[in-house]
C-alpha positions as CSV (number, residue, x, y, z in Angstrom):
1,M,85.4,109.9,118.9
2,S,84.3,106.0,118.6
3,G,80.7,107.7,120.0
4,E,80.2,109.5,117.0
5,F,80.3,106.4,115.4
6,T,78.2,103.0,115.3
7,T,80.0,101.0,113.6
8,R,83.2,100.8,114.0
9,W,86.1,99.1,112.1
10,V,90.0,98.8,113.3
11,A,92.6,96.8,111.1
12,L,95.9,95.6,113.1
13,G,99.1,93.9,112.1
14,D,102.3,94.4,110.4
15,S,103.2,96.0,106.2
16,F,100.0,93.7,105.1
17,T,97.3,95.8,106.8
18,E,98.8,98.9,106.6
19,G,98.7,98.9,102.9
20,V,102.9,98.4,101.4
21,G,103.3,98.1,98.0
22,D,99.9,99.9,97.4
23,P,102.2,103.4,96.8
24,D,100.2,107.0,97.8
25,P,102.4,110.2,98.9
26,A,98.8,111.6,99.4
27,R,97.8,109.2,101.9
28,P,99.3,108.0,106.1
29,N,102.2,106.6,105.8
30,G,102.3,107.2,101.9
31,V,100.5,104.0,101.1
32,R,96.8,103.4,100.4
33,G,96.5,99.2,100.9
34,W,93.5,96.5,100.7
35,A,92.2,97.7,104.1
36,D,91.8,101.8,103.6
37,R,89.9,100.1,99.4
38,V,87.6,98.0,102.0
39,A,87.3,101.2,104.2
40,E,86.2,103.1,100.5
41,Q,83.4,100.2,99.7
42,L,82.1,99.8,103.2
43,Q,81.6,103.5,104.3
44,P,79.3,104.7,101.4
45,A,76.9,102.4,102.7
46,D,77.4,102.8,106.0
47,P,76.9,106.5,107.2
48,G,77.7,105.5,110.7
49,F,81.0,103.8,109.7
50,G,84.3,104.7,111.2
51,Y,87.5,103.4,109.8
52,A,90.8,102.9,111.9
53,N,94.6,102.0,110.9
54,L,96.1,100.9,113.8
55,A,98.9,98.9,111.3
56,I,103.1,99.6,111.0
57,R,105.1,97.8,108.8
58,G,108.3,95.6,110.2
59,K,106.1,94.7,113.8
60,K,106.0,91.4,115.5
61,L,103.4,90.1,116.9
62,R,104.2,90.3,120.6
63,Q,105.1,94.3,119.3
64,V,101.8,94.2,117.3
65,L,100.1,92.7,120.3
66,A,102.2,95.4,123.4
67,E,101.3,98.4,121.1
68,Q,98.2,97.7,119.1
69,L,95.5,95.7,121.7
70,E,95.1,98.8,124.1
71,P,94.7,101.0,121.5
72,A,92.5,99.1,119.3
73,L,90.1,98.0,122.7
74,A,90.0,101.8,123.8
75,L,88.7,102.7,120.4
76,R,85.8,100.1,120.5
77,P,85.7,98.4,117.9
78,T,82.4,96.3,117.0
79,L,85.3,95.2,113.9
80,V,88.2,93.6,114.0
81,T,90.4,92.3,111.0
82,A,94.5,91.0,112.6
83,Y,97.3,89.7,110.6
84,A,100.1,89.0,112.6
85,G,103.7,86.9,112.9
86,A,105.1,87.3,108.9
87,N,108.0,89.0,110.6
88,D,108.2,85.7,113.4
89,I,108.2,83.4,110.7
90,L,110.8,85.2,108.6
91,R,114.0,85.3,111.0
92,P,115.9,82.1,112.4
93,K,114.8,80.8,115.2
94,V,110.9,81.1,116.7
95,D,108.0,79.6,118.8
96,I,105.1,79.8,116.3
97,D,102.7,77.8,119.5
98,A,104.1,80.1,122.1
99,L,103.5,83.0,120.2
100,L,100.0,82.4,118.9
101,E,98.8,81.1,122.2
102,Q,99.6,85.1,123.4
103,Y,98.3,85.7,119.8
104,D,94.9,83.3,120.6
105,A,94.9,85.9,124.3
106,G,94.0,88.5,122.7
107,I,91.8,87.2,119.8
108,A,89.6,86.2,123.4
109,R,90.3,89.9,124.5
110,L,88.6,92.0,121.7
111,Q,85.9,89.4,121.3
112,E,85.1,90.0,124.7
113,A,84.9,93.4,124.4
114,G,82.7,92.3,121.9
115,A,84.1,93.1,118.8
116,R,83.2,90.8,114.9
117,V,86.7,89.9,114.6
118,L,89.0,88.7,111.0
119,L,91.6,86.6,111.1
120,F,94.5,86.0,107.7
121,T,96.3,82.6,106.9
122,G,99.7,83.1,106.0
123,F,100.2,83.1,101.8
124,D,101.6,79.8,100.1
125,A,105.4,80.8,99.1
126,G,105.8,77.5,97.9
127,T,106.9,78.8,94.3
128,S,109.6,81.5,95.9
129,K,112.7,80.2,95.8
130,V,113.7,83.3,98.5
131,F,110.6,82.6,101.0
132,G,109.8,79.3,100.1
133,A,111.8,77.4,103.0
134,M,109.2,78.8,105.2
135,R,106.9,77.3,103.8
136,G,106.9,74.6,106.6
137,R,106.4,77.0,109.0
138,I,103.7,79.6,106.8
139,A,101.4,76.1,107.5
140,I,101.9,75.1,111.1
141,Y,101.6,79.3,112.0
142,N,97.8,78.5,110.0
143,E,96.9,76.1,112.0
144,Q,97.2,77.5,115.0
145,V,95.3,80.6,113.5
146,R,92.9,78.7,111.4
147,W,92.9,76.1,115.6
148,I,92.3,79.7,116.8
149,A,89.2,81.0,114.8
150,D,87.2,78.0,115.2
151,R,87.7,78.0,118.8
152,R,86.8,81.3,118.7
153,G,84.6,82.0,116.4
154,A,86.7,84.4,114.3
155,T,85.4,84.6,110.9
156,L,88.8,83.4,108.2
157,V,90.6,84.9,105.2
158,D,92.4,82.2,104.0
159,Y,95.2,83.9,101.6
160,W,96.3,80.2,101.6
161,R,94.3,79.3,99.4
162,F,93.8,82.4,97.3
163,H,95.7,80.8,94.6
164,E,95.6,84.8,92.4
165,F,98.8,85.4,94.3
166,Q,101.0,83.1,92.8
167,D,100.9,85.5,89.8
168,W,103.7,87.9,90.3
169,R,101.5,90.6,89.4
170,M,100.5,90.8,92.4
171,W,103.3,91.8,93.6
172,A,105.3,94.1,94.2
173,E,109.0,95.5,93.0
174,D,109.9,94.6,96.6
175,R,109.1,90.7,96.1
176,M,108.0,90.7,99.6
177,H,104.7,92.6,99.9
178,M,101.4,92.9,97.7
179,S,101.3,95.8,95.0
180,A,98.2,97.7,94.2
181,L,96.5,95.0,91.6
182,G,97.6,92.4,94.6
183,H,95.4,95.1,97.7
184,A,92.4,95.9,95.8
185,T,92.6,91.9,94.8
186,M,92.8,91.3,98.1
187,A,90.0,93.9,99.1
188,N,87.7,92.2,97.2
189,R,88.0,88.9,98.8
190,V,87.7,90.6,102.2
191,L,84.3,92.1,100.7
192,S,83.7,89.0,100.0
193,V,84.2,87.0,103.4
194,L,82.4,90.4,104.6
195,E,79.4,89.5,102.5
196,H,79.4,93.1,101.4
197,E,78.2,93.4,97.7
198,G,80.2,95.8,96.1
199,L,83.7,95.7,94.9
200,A,86.7,97.3,94.8
201,E,88.2,98.8,91.7
202,V,90.7,96.3,90.7
203,P,94.2,98.1,88.3
204,D,94.5,96.4,85.0
205,A,97.3,93.5,85.6
206,P,100.6,94.7,83.7
207,A,102.0,92.3,80.8
208,L,104.0,90.0,82.1
209,P,108.2,91.3,81.2
210,S,110.1,88.5,78.5
211,L,113.0,88.9,79.7
212,S,116.2,86.4,78.6
213,L,118.3,84.4,81.0
214,L,120.8,87.5,81.5
215,G,117.6,89.5,81.4
216,H,116.6,87.2,84.3
217,F,120.0,87.9,86.2
218,R,120.1,91.8,86.5
219,A,116.9,91.5,87.5
220,N,118.2,89.1,90.6
221,A,120.8,91.7,90.8
222,T,119.4,94.6,90.9
223,W,116.0,93.1,93.4
224,A,119.3,91.9,95.6
225,R,121.1,95.2,96.0
226,E,118.0,97.5,96.2
227,F,115.5,94.7,98.6
228,A,116.8,91.8,99.9
229,G,120.3,93.1,101.4
230,P,119.2,96.2,103.3
231,W,116.0,94.1,104.6
232,V,119.0,91.7,106.0
233,M,120.8,94.9,107.4
234,R,117.5,95.7,109.1
235,R,117.5,92.6,110.8
236,L,121.1,92.3,111.8
237,T,121.4,95.2,113.4
238,G,117.8,95.2,115.2
239,R,115.8,98.0,112.9
240,S,112.6,97.9,111.4
241,S,111.2,99.4,108.4
242,G,108.9,100.9,110.7
243,D,110.5,102.2,113.2
244,G,109.9,105.8,113.6
245,M,106.4,105.3,112.4
246,S,103.2,105.7,113.6
247,P,100.3,104.3,112.2
248,K,97.9,105.9,109.7
249,Y,94.5,106.1,111.5
250,A,94.6,106.3,114.9
251,D,91.7,107.4,115.3
252,Y,88.2,106.8,113.7
253,T,87.8,108.5,110.0
254,R,85.6,108.6,107.2
255,L,88.0,108.1,103.4
């Protein structure tokens, strides 16, 4: 099907790129996300534009390379966006240098096939009581990604420096994935990097809740029971939220 399109974008990665946190029951896997929102802006201006999204939630970096790289190459992309490694960073032990060496090799293969590549740094979680402990790891990961981008001539989307994401309204209930507002905001950041004139529609920001100390305690307890607990259990049992799931768009489509 790739021969029908002159501009061919393949999105690779995990829940960030799949669109988790931006629910839409009418779409494959029940989510929309920043990548869909970007595609919706790019397609009207380009009748030959095709979009594929191979990202699946829960995937670690080596899984992304093992399961998504060859299908992406088979699609002969002209543009690839890639973000992987966040699920590795959250594990108790991780060799970031070894992982990024493999990432670099994968990016090289995509570029050798003629694709322009956009890479993402990781989010600065320094204000999060839960994920702030990973800030040092994320900073090391980011420097490696910047090195890959410099070395390979890839385009960088520097998520670490997007300070608007320090606003908790950018995050979904699970506090792990971007909300619809966050995904729309990220879509516009990516469109800006691509130097596209159009912008994605951004939902109204909800009012920040005013909670008492007891209200904060109850909200945190609910979050721990509904989101943090199941997340920890999946890690302990070797399961993933993406088990049994297929890519949203395994071949090129127009939304």
